[in-house]
C-alpha positions in Angstrom: 0.1 0.1 0.1 1.2 3.5 -0.8 2.4 5.7 1.8 1.0 9.1 2.8 3.6 10.8 1.1 3.2 8.9 -2.3 -0.2 9.6 -2.1 0.2 13.1 -1.7 2.5 13.3 -4.8 0.1 11.2 -6.9 -2.8 13.6 -6.0 -0.7 16.6 -6.4 0.5 15.3 -10.0 -3.3 14.5 -10.9 -4.4 17.9 -10.0 -1.6 19.5 -12.0 -2.8 17.1 -15.2 -6.3 18.2 -14.6 -5.6 21.8 -14.8 -3.6 21.1 -18.0 -6.7 19.3 -19.3 -8.9 21.8 -18.6 -6.7 24.6 -20.3 -6.6 22.4 -23.5 -10.4 21.9 -23.2 -10.9 25.7 -23.4 -8.4 26.1 -26.1 -10.0 23.4 -28.3 -13.5 25.1 -27.7 -12.2 28.5 -29.0 -10.6 27.0 -31.8 -13.5 25.0 -33.0 -15.7 28.2 -32.9 -12.9 30.1 -35.0 -12.7 27.3 -37.7 -16.5 27.0 -38.0 -17.1 30.4 -38.8 -14.2 30.1 -41.6 -15.9 27.1 -42.7 -19.2 28.6 -42.9 -17.9 31.8 -44.9 -15.9 29.4 -47.3 -19.3 27.5 -48.0 -20.8 30.5 -49.2 -18.0 31.7 -51.4 -17.6 28.1 -52.7 -21.4 28.6 -53.8 -20.6 31.3 -55.5 -17.9 29.6 -57.6 -20.3 26.9 -58.2 -22.8 29.4 -59.7 -20.2 30.8 -61.8 -19.5 27.0 -63.0 -23.1 26.6 -63.6 -23.4 29.6 -65.8 -20.5 28.5 -67.9 -21.8 24.9 -68.2 -25.4 26.0 -69.3 -24.0 28.5 -71.9 -20.6 26.9 -72.8 -20.8 23.3 -71.6 -18.0 22.0 -74.0 -15.1 24.2 -72.3 -15.5 22.3 -69.0 -17.0 19.0 -70.1 -14.0 17.7 -71.6 -12.9 14.2 -71.3 -9.3 13.7 -70.3 -7.4 10.6 -71.4 -4.9 8.9 -68.8 -1.6 8.0 -70.2 0.8 7.5 -67.4 -1.5 6.9 -64.4 0.1 9.2 -62.2 -1.9 10.5 -59.3 -1.5 13.1 -56.3 -2.7 12.8 -52.9 -3.1 15.6 -50.2 -3.9 14.3 -46.7 -4.6 16.6 -43.8 -3.6 15.1 -40.4 -2.0 17.0 -37.2 1.2 17.7 -35.7 0.0 17.2 -32.1 -1.4 14.3 -30.1 -4.1 14.0 -27.5 -6.6 14.1 -30.3 -8.1 10.7 -30.0 -8.2 8.6 -33.2 -7.9 11.6 -35.4 -4.7 10.8 -37.3 -5.2 7.0 -37.2 -8.6 7.2 -38.9 -7.4 9.7 -41.7 -3.9 7.7 -42.1 -6.0 4.3 -42.5 -8.6 5.7 -44.9 -5.6 7.2 -47.1 -3.8 3.9 -47.0 -6.8 2.0 -48.1 -7.4 4.8 -50.9 -3.7 4.2 -52.2 -3.9 0.5 -52.0 -7.3 0.4 -54.2 -5.8 2.2 -57.0 -3.4 -0.6 -57.7 -0.6 1.7 -58.8 3.2 1.5 -57.9 4.4 3.7 -55.2 6.6 5.7 -57.7 3.3 6.7 -59.5 1.4 7.8 -56.4 2.9 11.4 -55.0 1.7 12.3 -51.5 1.5 15.4 -49.7 1.1 15.3 -46.0 -0.1 18.2 -44.1 0.8 17.3 -40.3 3.8 15.2 -39.2 1.8 12.6 -37.4 -0.5 11.4 -40.3 2.9 11.5 -42.5 4.9 9.1 -40.1 2.0 6.7 -40.3 1.9 6.8 -44.1 5.5 6.3 -44.5 5.2 3.3 -41.9 2.9 1.5 -44.3 5.5 1.6 -47.1 4.7 4.9 -48.9 6.8 7.9 -49.7 5.7 11.5 -48.8 7.2 13.9 -51.3 6.7 16.7 -48.9 5.3 17.1 -45.4 4.0 20.7 -44.1 3.4 21.9 -40.5 -0.3 22.8 -40.1 -1.1 26.4 -39.1 -1.7 27.3 -35.7 -4.4 29.8 -36.7 -6.7 30.7 -39.3 -4.5 33.6 -40.4 -1.7 31.0 -41.3 -4.0 28.8 -43.6 -3.6 31.2 -46.6 0.0 31.1 -46.9 0.3 27.1 -46.1 -2.3 26.8 -49.2 -0.4 29.1 -51.4 2.9 26.7 -50.6 0.7 23.7 -51.3 -0.5 25.0 -54.6 3.2 25.7 -55.9 4.0 22.2 -55.0 0.9 20.7 -56.7 1.6 23.0 -59.8 5.1 21.6 -59.9 3.6 18.0 -59.8 1.6 18.8 -62.7 4.3 20.3 -64.9 7.3 18.1 -63.8 5.7 14.8 -63.0 2.9 14.8 -65.3 0.4 14.2 -62.6 -3.0 13.5 -64.1 -5.3 13.6 -61.2 -5.0 15.3 -57.7 -7.3 14.5 -54.8 -7.6 15.7 -51.0 -8.3 13.6 -48.1 -9.1 15.1 -44.7 -11.5 14.8 -41.7 -14.8 16.4 -42.2 -17.3 17.2 -39.4 -20.8 15.4 -39.6 -22.2 17.2 -36.5 -21.1 19.1 -33.6 -19.3 15.9 -32.2 -18.5 13.5 -34.9 -16.4 13.5 -37.9 -15.6 11.1 -40.9 -12.7 10.9 -43.5 -13.8 12.6 -46.9 -12.4 12.6 -50.3 -12.4 15.4 -53.0 -10.9 15.3 -56.6 -9.8 18.9 -57.3 -7.9 18.1 -60.4 -9.3 17.7 -63.2 -13.0 18.9 -62.1 -14.9 15.8 -61.6 -17.1 15.0 -64.6 -20.2 13.5 -62.9 -20.1 16.6 -60.5 -20.1 18.9 -63.3 -22.8 17.2 -65.3 -24.9 17.3 -62.1 -24.1 21.1 -61.7 -25.2 21.7 -65.2 -28.6 19.8 -64.8 -29.3 21.7 -61.6 -32.1 24.2 -62.1 -31.1 28.1 -62.0 -32.9 29.8 -59.1 -33.8 33.1 -60.8 -35.9 33.7 -63.9 -33.0 35.0 -65.9 -29.5 33.3 -66.3 -26.5 35.8 -66.2 -24.4 36.2 -69.1 -20.5 36.9 -69.5 -18.6 39.0 -71.9 -14.9 37.6 -71.2 -13.3 34.9 -73.1 -15.1 31.4 -72.2 -11.6 29.7 -71.7 -10.3 32.6 -69.6 -13.3 32.5 -67.5 -13.1 28.6 -67.2 -9.4 28.8 -66.0 -10.2 31.7 -63.4 -12.9 29.8 -61.9 -10.8 26.6 -61.9 -7.9 28.6 -59.8 -10.5 29.9 -57.3 -12.1 26.4 -57.0 -8.7 24.7 -56.6 -7.5 27.1 -53.8 -10.9 27.3 -51.9 -10.9 23.6 -51.9 -7.6 23.2 -50.2 -8.5 26.1 -47.8 -11.6 24.6 -47.0 -10.1 21.0 -46.5 -7.7 22.7 -44.3 -10.2 24.5 -42.1 -12.4 21.4 -41.9 -9.5 19.3 -40.8 -8.6 21.8 -38.1 -12.1 22.0 -36.9 -12.2 18.2 -36.9 -8.8 17.9 -34.8 -10.0 20.1 -32.2 -13.3 18.5 -31.8 -11.6 15.1 -31.6 -9.2 16.7 -29.1 -12.3 18.3 -27.0 -13.8 14.9 -26.7 -10.4 13.3 -25.7 -9.9 16.0 -23.0 -13.5 15.5 -21.8 -12.9 11.9 -21.3 -9.5 12.4 -19.8 -11.4 15.1 -17.3 -13.7 12.4 -16.3 -11.1 9.7 -15.7 -8.8 12.3 -13.7 -11.8 13.2 -11.5 -12.4 9.6 -10.8 -9.0 8.8 -10.1 -8.5 11.9 -7.5 -11.8 10.6 -5.9 -10.1 7.3 -5.4 -6.7 8.8 -4.4 -8.3 11.1 -2.0 -10.4 7.9 -0.3 -7.0 6.1 -0.1 -5.2 9.3 1.3 -7.9 9.8 3.9 -8.1 6.0 4.9 -4.3 5.9 4.8 -4.0 9.0 7.1 -6.7 7.7 9.5 -5.1 4.3 9.7 -1.9 6.2 10.7 -3.6 8.6 13.1 -5.1 5.3 14.9 -1.9 3.4 14.8 -0.3 6.5 16.6 -3.2 6.8 19.1 -2.8 3.1 19.8 1.0 3.5 20.4 0.3 6.5 22.7 -2.2 4.4 24.8 -0.1 1.5 24.9 2.9 3.4 25.9 0.7 5.1 28.6 -0.6 1.8 29.9 3.1 0.7 30.2 3.9 3.6 32.1 0.9 2.8 34.7 1.9 -0.9 35.2 5.6 -0.4 35.6 5.6 1.1 39.2 3.0 -1.6 40.6 5.6 -4.0 39.6 
């Protein structure tokens, strides 16, 4: 059985850990709110881009509805994870999903270029036998997302030119409701043909369809660049929101376990202290009785 001093040390350690957990919970909750607002604003902006594509599809469908022939079967994958731990199964789930996706393609490793955002998910993918061409550190705030995405765009553009990448997809954790998330896939290059066809068939909400005067190819290129950038930005924001949601859930479980452990330690401490006090009292009583008996003898 642990001594009183050992129990005191364990209680102090548990209380310090409880303080850390509470701080991390508060930071995660604040971060979730910030990234949630960013995702909401990006949803509206993304809808504006989709409307531009829809106008072009209804008036000049041949510009976008082009079937591209695949010749070298080289694909690129951008996977969003995290750099920090204590976020539950966040990295494990996205890494397992990405590995299954890579295996399903039946392509050689040299034909699959991987860009990992977050060292922890990158390490898991490398451990599975794949090579990450590059690994970025996740931004610590909303302000840092833009510069990170800009660096990613430069790398992906180099892949397209130097490595002749014919398809680029993004894998990230996406929030399904306020407390859960799941891995999501999004093809950002070339534009998904089925998605474009469904967008073309979608009914325009107003009576008159807007028109445009600029060159149709230039307009298509401008819309694609915006879609490409916003898709990466949104995936990054969604992933960060999911990470902090997972961390908040993990911290809530940890806080509950620590509280239960503290209750147990305090009970042991009180019991041990009471036992020690009782033993000391018994020693005093025994010594007193011994002093009383000694003179009579």
